[in-house]
N, C-alpha and C positions, 0 to 999 in steps of 0.2 A: 027530564032533564038528567044532564051526566054528572057522573062523582066525579068531584076533580079531586081525591085521593087517590084515584086510580089513572089519573093521567088521563082524564076526559073522557074511555070508555069504558062503557055500561058492563055492566058485571054479567059473564055467559053463562047460562045452566050447567052444572054436572053433567059429566060425559054419561051417556048409558054405556051398559057394555053389548058388546059386539051377541049378535044370534051366531049360536052353535053351528049350524051351517057355514057361516061366513070361519067363524074360528076351524071347524075339520077344513076348510078348502086351504086355508092359507098353512097349517098344519101339515097337509099333505103335499103343498107346492114347496114346503119348507125340506120335507124326507127327502122329495125327490131330487131337489139342488143338494140338500146334504151327501146322498148318496151317489150324484154325482162327485165333488168333492172327495168322497173317500175311493173314489175308484180311481180318480188322479193321482189322490195320495200314492193309493199300493201302485199305481202305474210308474210313477216317478221313483218311488223308492226302489222299484225292480230293476228302472234303469239306470240309477246311481245317483240321481240329482236329490241331492237332502233335502236342500234347503227347499225347492217345490214340493218335495213331500212333507216338510215340515210347514209351508204356508198351506196347504192346502189340507193336512190333516187338522191346521187349527181352522182354518174357516169352515170344516165341516162338523167339528163339535164344539161353535159360537153359531150355525145353521142351526142346525138341528136341534141346540139350546133355546134357541128366540124360539122355533117352531112349539118344541113343549110347552114356553111362558104363554103362549098364545093359548093354547088349550087350559090355561090352565087360571091363569089372569084372565083373559077374556080383553 
């Protein structure tokens, strides 16, 4: 029977950490996408597109950070 304190939904079991192969694969994808964003940032900076360079640079930092967190946290 469901527990009414949870709004009628049964409790879910705790999530298992991702396997290492999946973590490495996701981090590799994030690294490739981050590299593309770095190349875009450098090319737009050289072309005088400062806003696009800033957006690409911040996207690269965030993407690489999330890829690193995937390896660390799981």
